[in-house]
N, C-alpha and C positions, 0 to 999 in steps of 0.2 A: 669566197669572193674571187672573181675572175682576175687575171693579171691585168686586164684592161681597166676594170672597175678600180682595182687597187691602185693603179697609176693615176686615174682621175681623182680618187679620193685623196691620195697622198698630195697631189697638186693643190687640190681644194684647201686641204688643212694649212699648206704652206702659204697660200695667198691670204687666208683669214688671219694667221698669226702675224702677218705684216701690216694688217690694216687696222688703223686705231679706231675706226668707225664701227667694228664688229665686235660682238661679244667673244670672251675666252671660251675655249672648248668646254671648260667646266660650267660656265653659264649657260651655254647652249644645251648642255645635257639636262640642266635643271628645267629648261623651257620646253622640253618635249621633243628635241631633235633626235632623229635616229642616229645610231652610230655608224651607218654606212649608207652609201647612196642606194636608194630602194630600186627594185626592178623597172624597167620601162612600163609606163602607163599602158595597160592591156586594153583600154577603151580607145582604140584608134578610129579617128573620125575621118571618112572619105568624103569626097566632093558631094556624092549623093548617098543619103542615109534613109532610105524608106522605112527601115525597121525601127527608126527612133522617132516616136510621136511626141511633138513638143506641145505641152499644155502649160508647163510651169517653167520659165526661164529665169535664171538668176545672173545678175550682172554687178561688177564692181571694178574698182580701180584704186591705185595709190596704196601700195603695200610695202612697208619696210621688212625686208627679208630677215633682219635681225631682231625685229620685235616679236613678242609672244603672239603665236597665231591662233588666237582664241575664238575667232569669228566663224571658222569653217564648220564647226558642229551645229552653229546656230543657222547657218545657211541650209545645211542638210535637213534641218527640221521642216523645211518648206517642201522637201522631196522634189527638188528640181530636176527636170529632164535634161538640162543642159547648163553649164557655167560658161559664161563669156567674160574674159578679160577685156578690159577697156583701157589698158596702158598703165605704166608705172607698176609693172609686175614686181620689179626690183628697183632699187636706186643704185644703179651701175655707175653712171657719171664718171666714165673713164675711157681713155684711149688705149688702155691695156686689155686686150681681149681675154686674157687669163684672169683678170680681176672680174671682168663681166661674167665670164663663165663660172668663176668661183661663187659669185653671188647667186646665179641661177641655180648652181647646185645646192647651195644652203637653202634656198626656198624648196627645191624639190625634195631634199633629204628631210625636211621637217616631217615628223611622224603624223601630225595632224593633217597637214596638207596632202601628204602622200596617200593617206587613207582616203582623203576626199576625192582625189582624181582617179583612184581605183574604182570608185563607185559612181562618179558623176562625169559623163561625157564633157570634155573641155576644149574650147577653142579661144582664139583671142587675137588682138592686135597690140603693138605697142604705142607708147607715147614718147616723151622726151628722155626721161630718166633711164628707162630700160633701152631705149635707142642708143644711149651712151653719154648724151651732153644735155644739160638743162636748156630747155627752149631751142633744141637743136634743129637744124635745117639740112638742106642737101649738101652742105660743105663739111659735114662731119666725115673725117678721114676713114674711119673704121666701119663705115655703115654696111658694107657687104659682109664683113666677117660677123658683125653684130646681128645681122638679119639671120645668118645661118644658125647662130647660137639660140636665137628666139624661136626658130622653127623646130630645132632640136628639142628645146624645153617643152614645146607644145606637142611633141610627138607627131608632127606633120608628116605623113608618109612620103617617101622619096618619089612615089608616083604622082604626087600632086604637082600640078602645072606651076605652083608658085616657085618651086625649085629652079625652074627654067627661064625665070624672067627677073628683071630687077624689081626691088621693092618687096614689102611683106603683104600687100594687099591680096584678098582671097575671098572666095564665097562658098558657102556650104548649104546644102538643101536637106531638110528632114521631113519625114512623113511622106504622104503621097495623096493624090487626088484632091479632094476639096479640103484637106486638113494639112496641106504641104506648107512649110515655112522655109524661106530663104533668108540666110543672114550674110550680108555683105560687110566685109571688114575693110574699111579704107585706111590707107597708109598716108598720114598727114605729116610725115617727116622726111622720108627718103628723097622726095623731089621738091620739097617746099623751098620757096624763095626766102631771101633774108628779111629780117626786120631790124630796124635801127631804134636804138634807145631814143626816148623822147626827152627833151629838154623841159617840157611841161610837167610839173610835179604831180598834175592831177591825172596823168596817164603814164603808162609804162613804155609804150612803143609808139612810133610814128606809123601812121597808116601806110601800107604799100599798096598804092592805088592800082598799080598794073600787075603786081605780083600774082604768082600762082601757088597752089597747095598740092594738087594731086599729079601734075605733069600729064603731057598729052596722051601717053599710052594708057595711063590709068583712066583718064577721062573717057577714052574709047571703050575701054573694058567695061567700066561702070554702065555707060549707056547701054551696051549690049546685054549686060547682066540684068537690067531693069526691063529693056524692050522685050527680051526673050523669056522673061520670068513667067512661069506658070503657076507660082506659089500663090496661096490665098493671103499670106502675111509676108511682107518683105521688110526685113529689119536692117537697117543701115547704121553701122558702127564707126564712130570717129573718136579718136583719143581727145580731141579739143572740142569745145562746145560749137555748134552750128548756129543756133538761133539768137542767143543773148547778144546784145550790142553794147550795153552800158558798162559792163565790167571792163577793167583795165588790163586784164591778163591775156593770155594767148586765147585766141578764138578765131573763128572763120572770119569774123567782120573786120579783122585787121587786113584781110585781103578781100575788099569788097567786090572786085570783079569776079573772083573765083566763088565767092559766096553767092552772088546773083546767078553765076552760071549754074551752080549747084541747085538752087532752088527752082530755076527755070527747068531744069533737066527733070526734077521731080514733077513739077506742074505738067510737063508735056508727056510724061511717062504713062503708060497704061498699066504699069504695075499696081496690084491691089494691096491694100492694108499696109501702107507705108508707115513705119515707126522709126525714129532716130534715137540712138543711144549714145551717151559720151560720158567721159570721165574727167580727170585732170585737176578739178577745182578743189578737191578736199572738202566738198559740201554736197548735198543733194538738192535738186530742184526739178520741177517739171515745167516745160514751156510749151506753148502751142502758137501756131501761125495759121492763118487762112491763106491758101494759095489758089490762084486761077487754075481751073480745070480739076480741081480736087473737091469732091462732094462734102467731105468731112475735113476738119482741121488736122494738121500734121503736127504731131506731139514729139517733143524731145525729152527723153528720160536721162538726166544726169545723175550718176551714182558714184561717189569718189570719197574715199577715206575709210579704207578697210582697217588700217592700223592708226591713222593719225588724222587730224583735222585742223581747221582754223580755230582761233580764238573768237571772241565775240566781236571783233572789230569790223566784221562784215555784215553785221545786223542791219545796216542801212543800205546795202548794196541794191540798187535798182535793177529790175528786168521787167521791161513792159509785156514781155511774152509770159512771164511766170504765172503758173496756175497753182494756188495754195501757198505754202510757206517755203521760205528758204531755210534748209535744215543744216545747221552747223554741228553735226555730231557724227561720230563714227558710224558707217552705214553700209548697207548693200541693197541692191535693188531686185525686186521680183516682178516679173511680167507673167500674169495669168491669162490665158486665151480661153474664152468660154465658147467652145466649138458648137454648143447646142443653142446658142442665141442667134436671134434674127431680128435686126441686122446683127453682124458679128461684133462682139464687144470683147474688150480686154481691160484688165485692171492692172495698175501700177501701184506697187507697194514699196514704200522706203521703210527699211527695218533696220535695227540697231545691234550691238554687240550681245544683247540678251534676247535678241529676236523680237523685241519689242516693236509694235507697229507705230511709226511716226506720222505716216501720211498714206492716204488711199485715194486714188483717183481713177474713175471709170471713163473709158473712152469708147467711141464707136469707130469701126475700121470701114473705110470704102469697100 
C-alpha cells in the first residue's frame, strides 16, 4: 500500500469510528468490504467513447454506503454496457468534507462494488444526500469541495471540462454513426433556488413560482448539447423527477417556470430519441408526456432504492403521467436499445434484488 493510500485509509477508519451511523470495522468485514481502498477504476470514461457501444444501460440511485451491497451482482447478470448513478450514491449529509470523503471511500472500498466498477463503465450525477445536505440547494457551504470529491469518486479525468466550471453537470457520448448515444447529466443542486416548507399538511413545500434549478450557464450548456447532438439517442439524467406533479416531495414541478422552460427546450430541440431518467424517490415508475414538436411521447424512467425503499404508505400516490405500476421495492433499472428495429425501439425494465423483473415497458424513439 502506498503512503498516500495508507494516509487516506487511516483517515477513513478514524472517520468511521467516530460516526454512530456506520458499522464497526468487524461488521464491515462480515459484509464483504475489502480491507483496503482498491486501485483506481481502470475503466476511465472520456467525453467521447466511440469504442463503447451501448445496447444495455443500467441505472439506479439511493444507496446506503453502510448497507450490505447485494444488488451489484444482480445488475451484472444483465451484462450492462454502462452504469449511470442517479444520485444519493452515499448518504453524506454533512458539512465536514472528511466525513463525506470517508463515506465515499467506504462505498468504493466495498469488494462487491469495486469488482463491479472494474468491469462496468460508470458515470453519474449527485442528488441531495451525496451533495451534502437533505433537499440541499445553492446555499450549501461546502458545495465546491463536495463536487470535487464526487468527481474523484467517479474517476472523472482531470482533462474533462467539468473540472474547469462550477457544478457537476456533464455529458458523455458512446458509440458512433447511427448507434451513438449521448448521456447528459444535469446538476439539480449546485445552482438550485430555495424552497420554503409548507404550512399545508398535504404538501411538503411551497411552490417557488419564479425559482430556477439549473442556473443560466447550465441552461446555455444544455441547449448547446441538445442542438449540436448528432446522437441517435439522447438520455437526460436528473436526480429529481421531471414529469410527476402530484407527489409532495422534491420535483421539478416545485419550480414550474424552470420545468416549463425545460420541456419547451426539449420540444424545440432537434435532438433525436430523447429519454429522461431520474432517481431520489425510493420507488420505481415510468412516466410519459406528449410534447409539441415531438413525434413520439417523451418517457421518464425513475429508478430508486438500491438498498432501501418506502413502506406501503405510497400505494395511493397519484401520477397522471405514470405508465404501469408504482413499484415500492428495492430496484434498479435496465434500458435496452434495439438497434435493429425500425422505427427504433427501447425497453425499460424495472428489476429487483434477485434480478426479478417487476415491470417491462416498450417505447418508440423519435
